[in-house]
C-alpha positions in Angstrom: 51.3 -60.2 24.4 52.7 -63.4 22.4 49.2 -65.8 22.4 50.0 -69.1 21.3 46.8 -71.3 20.1 47.7 -75.1 19.8 46.5 -77.9 18.4 43.6 -79.9 20.6 45.1 -83.4 21.5 42.3 -85.0 23.3 41.0 -87.5 22.1 38.1 -86.6 19.4 38.5 -82.8 20.1 38.2 -81.1 16.8 38.1 -77.3 18.1 40.3 -74.9 18.7 40.7 -71.7 20.7 40.3 -68.7 18.2 39.0 -68.3 14.8 40.9 -66.1 12.5 38.5 -62.8 13.2 39.9 -63.3 16.9 43.2 -63.6 15.6 42.6 -60.1 13.6 41.1 -58.7 17.0 44.3 -59.6 18.5 47.3 -58.3 16.1 44.9 -55.0 15.6 45.8 -54.4 19.3 49.5 -55.3 18.8 49.6 -58.7 20.0 51.6 -61.4 18.4 49.8 -64.6 17.7 51.1 -67.9 16.9 49.2 -70.3 15.9 50.0 -74.2 15.6 50.1 -75.4 12.5 47.0 -77.5 11.2 45.4 -76.6 14.8 42.0 -75.4 13.2 41.6 -78.3 10.4 39.2 -80.1 12.5 37.0 -77.1 12.4 37.6 -76.7 8.6 39.9 -73.1 9.6 43.0 -73.7 7.2 46.6 -72.2 8.2 45.9 -69.6 5.7 42.9 -68.2 7.3 45.3 -67.6 10.6 48.1 -66.3 8.4 46.2 -63.5 6.2 44.8 -62.2 9.8 48.2 -61.7 10.9 49.1 -64.9 12.7 52.3 -66.7 12.5 52.6 -70.5 12.4 54.5 -72.9 15.2 56.0 -76.0 13.6 54.5 -77.8 16.8 53.6 -77.4 20.2 57.2 -77.4 22.3 57.5 -74.4 19.9 54.3 -73.0 20.3 54.3 -73.2 24.3 57.9 -72.3 24.7 57.5 -69.0 23.0 53.9 -68.2 24.5 52.8 -65.8 28.2 49.3 -66.6 27.7 47.7 -69.9 25.7 44.2 -70.0 24.8 42.5 -73.5 24.1 39.4 -75.3 24.2 40.2 -78.2 26.5 42.0 -78.9 29.7 45.9 -79.9 28.9 46.2 -83.5 28.4 49.1 -86.2 28.3 48.2 -89.4 26.1 49.4 -90.7 23.4 49.4 -87.9 21.4 51.8 -85.7 23.9 52.2 -84.4 27.1 51.0 -81.0 27.4 52.1 -80.6 31.2 55.4 -81.2 30.1 54.9 -77.6 28.3 53.6 -75.3 31.1 55.8 -73.1 32.6 55.7 -70.3 35.5 53.6 -67.3 35.2 51.9 -68.8 32.1 48.6 -67.8 31.4 46.3 -70.9 30.5 43.1 -69.8 29.2 40.6 -72.3 28.8 38.0 -75.1 30.2 39.9 -76.5 32.8 37.2 -78.5 35.0 39.7 -78.7 38.3 36.8 -80.2 40.4 36.9 -83.9 39.5 40.4 -83.3 38.5 43.1 -84.0 41.3 46.0 -84.8 39.0 45.2 -82.0 36.3 45.2 -79.6 39.4 48.5 -80.6 40.7 50.6 -80.2 37.9 49.2 -76.5 37.4 50.2 -76.1 41.2 53.2 -78.0 40.4 54.4 -75.4 37.2 52.8 -72.3 38.8 50.7 -71.8 36.3 48.1 -69.1 36.5 44.7 -71.1 35.1 41.9 -69.0 34.1 39.0 -71.4 33.5 36.0 -70.6 30.6 33.6 -72.6 32.9 33.9 -69.8 36.4 34.4 -66.6 34.8 31.1 -64.1 35.7 29.1 -62.3 33.9 25.6 -60.5 34.9 24.0 -61.5 38.0 26.2 -64.5 38.1 25.4 -65.9 34.8 28.7 -67.8 32.9 28.8 -66.5 29.6 31.6 -68.7 28.7 30.2 -72.1 29.5 26.4 -70.8 27.6 27.6 -71.4 24.1 28.7 -74.8 24.5 26.1 -75.6 26.8 23.7 -74.6 24.2 25.5 -77.3 21.9 25.9 -79.6 24.4 21.9 -79.4 25.2 21.1 -80.0 21.9 23.1 -83.0 20.9 22.3 -84.6 24.0 18.6 -85.1 22.1 20.5 -86.2 18.9 22.8 -88.6 20.7 20.5 -90.0 22.6 18.0 -90.6 20.4 20.7 -92.3 18.0 21.3 -94.3 21.5 18.1 -95.7 21.9 18.4 -97.3 17.9 18.1 -100.9 18.5 21.5 -101.4 17.0 23.5 -99.2 19.2 22.1 -101.2 22.5 19.0 -98.6 23.2 15.1 -99.8 23.7 14.6 -99.5 19.7 12.4 -96.6 20.8 12.1 -93.7 18.2 11.6 -90.8 20.6 8.9 -88.4 18.4 6.9 -91.9 17.9 4.5 -92.3 15.0 0.6 -91.9 14.5 -1.2 -94.8 16.5 2.3 -95.5 18.9 3.1 -93.3 21.9 6.2 -91.0 21.9 9.2 -91.8 23.5 9.8 -90.0 27.2 12.6 -87.6 27.9 13.4 -86.9 31.2 16.0 -83.7 31.9 17.3 -83.1 35.0 18.1 -79.5 35.4 16.1 -76.4 33.7 19.5 -74.7 33.3 21.0 -74.0 29.8 21.8 -77.4 28.9 18.4 -78.7 30.3 16.4 -75.8 28.3 18.4 -76.7 25.0 17.7 -80.2 25.6 13.7 -79.6 26.1 13.9 -77.5 22.7 15.1 -80.5 20.7 12.9 -83.1 22.1 10.0 -80.8 21.9 10.7 -80.4 18.4 11.1 -84.1 18.0 7.3 -84.7 19.9 8.8 -87.0 22.3 6.6 -86.6 26.1 9.3 -84.1 27.8 9.4 -84.4 31.6 12.3 -81.6 33.1 12.9 -81.1 36.7 14.7 -78.9 39.0 14.7 -77.2 42.4 14.5 -73.7 40.9 11.0 -73.0 40.5 11.9 -70.3 38.6 13.4 -71.8 36.1 10.3 -74.8 35.9 7.5 -71.4 35.5 10.1 -70.2 32.7 9.9 -74.1 31.0 6.0 -73.5 31.9 5.7 -70.5 29.8 7.7 -71.4 26.6 6.3 -74.6 26.1 2.7 -75.0 28.2 1.8 -78.1 28.1 4.5 -79.8 26.1 6.4 -80.1 29.2 6.0 -81.3 32.6 7.4 -79.5 35.2 8.2 -81.4 38.1 10.3 -80.5 41.7 13.4 -82.0 41.7 13.2 -84.4 45.1 14.3 -88.3 45.5 10.6 -88.9 45.1 9.8 -87.6 41.7 13.6 -88.1 40.6 11.9 -92.2 41.3 9.0 -91.4 39.1 10.5 -90.2 36.2 13.2 -92.3 35.7 10.7 -95.4 35.6 8.8 -93.7 32.8 12.1 -92.6 31.1 13.5 -93.4 27.6 16.0 -91.4 27.4 17.8 -89.2 31.2 19.9 -86.2 30.2 21.6 -85.5 33.0 21.7 -81.6 33.0 22.9 -80.3 36.2 25.6 -77.4 37.3 27.3 -76.5 40.0 29.9 -73.6 38.9 33.1 -75.2 39.8 32.5 -78.1 41.5 31.3 -81.6 41.3 28.0 -82.2 40.1 26.0 -84.2 42.8 24.9 -87.1 42.5 20.9 -87.2 41.8 20.8 -91.1 40.3 22.4 -93.7 42.5 23.7 -96.6 40.8 21.0 -98.0 43.2 18.7 -96.2 41.5 18.9 -97.8 37.4 16.6 -101.0 38.4 14.2 -98.1 37.9 14.7 -97.8 34.7 13.5 -99.7 31.6 16.2 -102.0 30.3 17.6 -100.5 26.7 16.7 -97.3 28.1 19.5 -94.3 28.0 21.3 -92.0 30.1 23.1 -88.9 28.2 25.2 -87.4 31.6 26.1 -83.9 29.8 27.4 -82.9 33.6 29.9 -86.1 33.1 33.0 -83.6 32.6 32.3 -82.2 36.4 32.2 -86.0 38.2 28.3 -86.6 36.8 24.9 -86.3 38.1 24.4 -89.8 37.8 26.8 -91.8 39.4 27.0 -95.0 37.4 28.9 -92.3 34.5 32.4 -91.9 33.6 33.7 -90.4 31.0 34.2 -91.8 27.2 35.4 -90.7 24.0 33.2 -89.6 20.6 35.2 -93.1 19.3 33.8 -95.0 22.1 30.9 -93.0 23.3 28.8 -95.8 25.2 28.9 -98.6 28.0 26.1 -100.9 29.4 25.6 -100.8 33.2 22.3 -103.3 34.8 20.7 -103.1 31.4 21.1 -99.1 30.9 22.9 -97.5 28.0 25.5 -94.7 29.4 26.2 -92.2 27.4 29.3 -89.8 29.1 30.9 -88.4 26.1 33.0 -85.3 28.0 33.6 -83.0 25.1 30.3 -83.5 23.2 30.9 -79.8 21.6 34.2 -81.1 20.0 32.1 -83.4 17.1 30.2 -80.3 15.7 33.5 -78.4 15.7 32.8 -75.5 13.4 29.8 -74.6 15.5 31.6 -74.8 18.0 34.9 -73.1 17.7 32.6 -69.9 16.2 30.2 -69.8 19.2 33.1 -70.5 21.6 34.7 -67.8 20.1 31.7 -65.3 20.4 32.0 -65.4 24.0 35.8 -65.7 24.8 37.1 -63.2 23.2 36.2 -60.4 25.2 38.2 -61.4 27.8 41.0 -62.8 26.0 41.2 -58.9 24.7 41.2 -57.8 28.2 43.8 -60.3 29.5 46.5 -59.2 26.4 46.0 -55.9 26.7 46.6 -55.5 30.7 48.0 -58.3 32.2 46.0 -60.6 34.6 46.5 -58.7 37.5 44.9 -55.5 36.4 42.7 -57.4 33.9 41.1 -59.2 36.8 40.8 -55.5 39.1 39.1 -54.0 36.0 37.0 -56.8 35.1 35.1 -57.8 37.9 33.9 -61.3 36.2 37.1 -62.2 35.5 38.2 -63.1 39.1 36.2 -65.8 40.0 37.9 -67.3 36.7 41.6 -67.3 38.3 40.8 -71.3 39.4 44.9 -71.5 40.1 47.8 -68.9 40.6 51.3 -69.1 40.7 51.0 -72.4 42.9 47.5 -71.4 44.5 44.1 -73.1 44.5 42.1 -69.4 44.2 38.8 -70.8 43.5 36.5 -72.6 47.0 34.4 -74.5 45.1 37.4 -76.0 43.5 39.3 -76.3 46.3 36.8 -77.9 48.7 35.6 -80.4 45.8 39.5 -81.8 46.2 40.5 -80.8 50.0 42.8 -78.4 49.0 43.5 -75.1 50.9 41.7 -71.8 48.9 44.0 -68.7 49.1 43.0 -65.4 48.0 44.3 -63.7 45.1 47.0 -61.1 45.9 45.6 -58.3 44.2 
C-alpha cells in the first residue's frame, strides 16, 4: 500500500502522524511511505530521519495526497490560509486520523461527498470497550489542562491571581474536575502533585472509588449531578471539563447561566471542546489566542492541546496508532476490519455513508452498516 503522511496545517499543530520507527515497520513489510517535506520538523524530526528508514519525500501536499492510498494524520482535514485538504481527498482513499465528526457537520459533508473511508482514532476500541488511540492524547491533555489553567489563573493573563499549590500560611487553590476518566485522572495527578485542593465529579461510582483508592483524602469525590456541580462551581478556582461520550457530542454539564456561580477571574479549561465542549460557553480556540472571557470567567478552549508538546505527543500517539496502521496496510480495510473487531467502530464514514451511530445521531443523519 502507498501511505502518505502530510504536514499538518491546522493552526499551531506541530505533531506528525508517524515517527521514523513507524516508517521502518511499514517499509519492512513492503509498503511505500511518502512523507511531505518538513512534516516532522515541529516534533523535532527532520526529513533525513524518515528517509533513513525508507521513506520517500513528497515535495508538497498535492503530490502526497494524490499518490497515497492511505493518509495517516493527526488532526482532521481542514481548509485554511495554509491550504485546502478537502480538495486533495479522493474516492476510496483511507483517512486514518482523529476526526471528531459529531460537532463538525461541514467536515462530515466533505468526507461524504468525496466518498472517503474515514477511520477515526477516537472510536477504535480495545479490550472491554477501551479507546486505546484516544488514551495517550487524553493523558497528555489531562496533564496539560492543569498546567494551562495554572497559567491562566495568573493575574497578567486575566485570572484571580491564585497559586494553585498555595504557600505556607495561605490556602491552596481549588481545582474541580468534571469526569474521572483518562483526562480527569491525569488532571488529578497533576493537581494533587501541585498541592491544590481537588474535587472530582463523575456519574460512575467505580471510577470515583478508583480515585479514592489512589489519592484517598487528597481528593474529594462527588457524584456528578446538577446540585453537586453547582456546589463545586462556587468553590472552583479552576474547572477542568473532562467529559467524554465516545464519538458523540459532549453534554453541556455547565450552562451559560451557571457561570455566575463561579468567582470572578476563575478559569475553565474545557478539554472536551473538540467534541463540542461540556461547558456551554466554551468554543474552540488556538494556541496563538487560547482564551476569552465571558461573565468574568476565563475560558481556555484550545482544541489540540497536545500539539504544543509535539514531540512527546507524536511518539505517544504513534505507539498506539501503528499496530492498527499495519493491519490496514497489510490487509486492506475490508479484511482488516473483519479480522480486527476494534477497527469496525473506528470506521465513521465509508464511501458516502455515515457508519458510526453516535456521529449520525449527533448530526441528524442516517446511519448505514458497513457492507462487509
